[in-house]
C-alpha positions in Angstrom: 89.4 112.3 73.1 86.6 110.1 72.6 83.3 111.4 70.9 79.9 110.0 69.9 78.5 111.7 67.1 75.6 110.9 64.3 76.7 110.1 61.0 73.7 110.9 58.9 75.1 109.0 55.7 74.7 105.7 57.8 72.1 106.6 60.0 73.6 105.9 63.2 75.4 107.1 65.8 79.3 106.2 66.1 82.1 107.0 68.3 85.2 108.7 66.9 88.6 110.2 68.3 89.1 114.1 67.7 91.5 116.5 69.1 90.0 120.1 69.6 92.5 122.5 68.9 92.7 126.2 67.9 93.8 125.3 64.4 91.2 123.1 63.8 88.0 124.6 65.7 86.1 127.4 65.1 83.5 128.8 68.1 80.8 130.6 67.9 79.2 133.2 70.5 76.3 134.0 71.6 73.9 130.9 71.0 70.3 132.3 71.3 68.6 129.4 70.1 69.1 125.5 70.1 69.3 125.0 66.5 72.4 127.6 66.4 75.6 126.4 65.5 78.1 126.6 68.1 81.5 125.2 67.0 82.8 123.4 63.8 85.6 121.4 63.8 87.9 120.0 61.2 89.0 116.2 61.5 90.8 114.8 59.0 89.0 115.4 55.7 85.8 115.6 57.3 83.6 118.3 59.5 82.0 118.2 62.7 79.0 120.5 63.2 77.9 120.9 67.1 74.5 122.7 67.8 73.9 124.5 70.8 71.3 122.1 72.4 72.0 118.7 73.6 71.9 116.6 70.3 75.1 115.0 69.2 77.0 116.9 66.6 77.1 115.4 63.0 80.0 114.5 60.9 79.8 115.7 57.3 82.3 113.7 55.0 84.9 115.6 52.9 83.9 118.8 53.8 86.0 121.5 55.8 85.4 124.8 57.4 87.2 126.5 54.7 84.8 125.0 52.2 82.0 126.9 53.8 84.0 130.0 54.5 84.2 129.3 58.4 80.3 130.6 58.3 78.1 129.7 60.9 75.0 129.9 58.8 76.7 127.9 56.0 77.1 125.4 58.7 73.9 125.2 59.7 72.4 124.8 56.4 74.8 122.0 55.6 73.5 120.3 59.1 69.7 120.9 57.7 70.8 119.5 54.3 72.4 116.3 55.7 69.7 115.5 58.4 67.0 115.7 55.5 68.5 113.5 53.1 
């Protein structure tokens, strides 16, 4: 499926192709706040981080769910770090 993501390294939106499967995606429930992490997905050697709000997911290069221990809080910290660079 085609998906628009925010690329913090380029500072712009881009459209990528991604397939969501049980093997490459971790979903988190419940999401109580808009800045909660709703889902993380591995795509090739990159990580997609989806917030609970209506913001675009972000792409983080050279990172995987395994590297952040499939952890929602680490994903949130990583997203904040990437967006504040």
